[in-house]
N, C-alpha and C positions, 0 to 999 in steps of 0.2 A: 352848783352844776351848770347853770344857763349859760357860761361863758362859752365851755364845751359843747352845748348842744347848739348854741349860735352856730359855731364852728361847723359844724356838719350839717347847719340849715344852709348856710353859704354855700358849701359844696355839693348839696343837693340841689338847689338854685341854679348852680351853674349847669349841672349837668340835664337839669331840665330845659335849660335854656340851649346847652348843645344838641339834645335830642330832637328839639323844636328845628331849629336851624337846619339840620341836617334833613329833617323830614320837607321841609319847605325848599331846600335847595335840589332833594333828589327823587322829588314826588315824582317826576316825569320819567325819570331814566331808570330807576331801580326798578328792582322784580319785586311783584306784590307780597311773597314772604317776607322780603325784609323790611319792605312799608309796613305788613301787619306787625312783625317783631319791632320795631320801633314806636309803632302807635300804642303797643300794648306797655314797651316801658316806659313811655311818655305816661301813660295811666299811671302805671306803678310808682314811678317816681313823683309826680305829682302828688299821688295821695301821702307818700312819705314825707313831700314836704309840708302839707296840710297837719298830717299827724305830728310831726315835730315841731311844728307850729304852736299848735294845741297845747302841747308838753310843755314848751318855754311862756308860755302863757300862763299858764296853772302854778309852774313853780316861779313864776315874778307875783303871783298875787299871793302866793303864802308867803313871800317875802315881804311883801308889803303889809300881810295881815298881821306879822310877825313882828315887823317896824312899828305897827301900831300899838300892839301889846306891850310892846317893851317900852313905847313913852308914855302909856297911861301906868306903867308900873313905876317908872323914875317919877311922875308927877307926884302918884300917891307916896313914894318914899321919900320925895321933897317937904310933902303937908306933914308928915309923920313928925320928921324932924323939928321943923320951923314950931310946931303946938305944943 
């Protein structure tokens, strides 16, 4: 499932960059409710980005742990056949 999560992480990062660009480009000319709404959206999207990133890291850690156990069980299987 990490590849699909990585796709969504990329989409969220692009959205975050776009919101920041709009905020920086329209800070002086936009009305305060729009600026406040963009700032709140920026905080929410950034939190979503962080949350998704931590989920991807934990999924990768689980896969690495599974790979280590698989390699260990293959070594024991090979030792059992050699003896």
